C-alpha positions in Angstrom: 0.1 0.4 0.0 1.5 3.2 -1.1 0.8 4.8 2.4 2.3 1.6 4.2 5.4 2.4 1.7 5.9 6.6 2.8 5.8 5.5 6.5 8.8 3.1 6.3 9.7 5.8 4.3 9.7 8.8 7.2 11.6 5.8 9.4 13.8 4.7 7.4 14.9 8.2 7.0 14.3 9.5 10.5 17.1 6.2 11.1 15.6 6.6 14.9 11.6 6.3 16.1 8.8 9.1 15.2 6.3 10.2 17.3 3.9 12.5 15.9 5.5 13.8 13.3 4.0 11.0 10.2 0.8 12.2 10.1 2.4 15.9 9.4 5.3 14.7 6.4 2.9 11.7 4.4 0.0 14.2 4.8 -2.9 11.4 6.1 -5.1 11.7 8.6 -4.3 10.8 12.2 -6.5 7.4 12.0 -5.1 6.2 8.6 -1.9 6.4 9.8 -2.5 5.0 12.8 -4.0 2.0 10.5 -1.1 1.3 8.8 0.8 1.9 11.6 -0.7 -1.2 13.5 -0.4 -3.5 10.5 2.4 -2.9 9.6 3.6 -3.6 13.9 1.3 -7.1 13.0 3.8 -7.9 10.3 6.4 -7.0 12.3 7.8 -4.7 10.6 8.1 -2.2 12.5 8.3 -1.5 16.5 6.8 0.8 18.6 7.3 2.2 22.2 6.0 3.9 24.3 6.5 7.4 25.5 4.1 9.1 28.1 1.2 9.3 26.4 2.3 8.7 22.7 3.7 5.3 20.9 7.2 6.1 18.7 7.4 3.8 16.0 11.2 3.2 14.0 11.9 -0.2 12.0 12.6 -3.6 13.3 16.3 -3.6 12.5 16.1 -7.4 12.0 12.9 -8.3 10.3 14.0 -5.4 7.6 17.1 -6.8 7.7 14.9 -10.2 6.3 13.1 -8.3 4.3 16.0 -6.6 2.3 17.7 -10.1 1.4 14.1 -11.7 0.3 13.3 -8.3 -1.9 17.0 -8.5 -3.1 16.8 -11.8 -3.9 13.9 -11.3 -5.8 14.9 -8.8 -7.9 17.8 -10.4 -9.2 16.0 -13.0 -10.4 15.7 -13.6 -14.4 13.3 -11.3 -16.1 10.9 -13.1 -18.5 11.7 -12.4 -21.9 8.4 -14.0 -23.2 4.5 -12.7 -22.4 2.5 -14.9 -20.6 -1.0 -13.5 -22.6 
């Protein structure tokens, strides 16, 4: 989902935990951002810690490494030169 990609890009760019900046940076409503954060956290790609009344999110480094390796292998696959349709 494009919003989830944008969230991951912001978290990767910050290279730190982000609490409330995502709504301003991405420009989506708070409930929408919260739902996407929940899905990313459920998938294990990000992790969150409670700091006061906020939850701060960052990329889960172990899972992120595995995701990067998975996609690197996927994109290294040879191109299919024939059309399937």
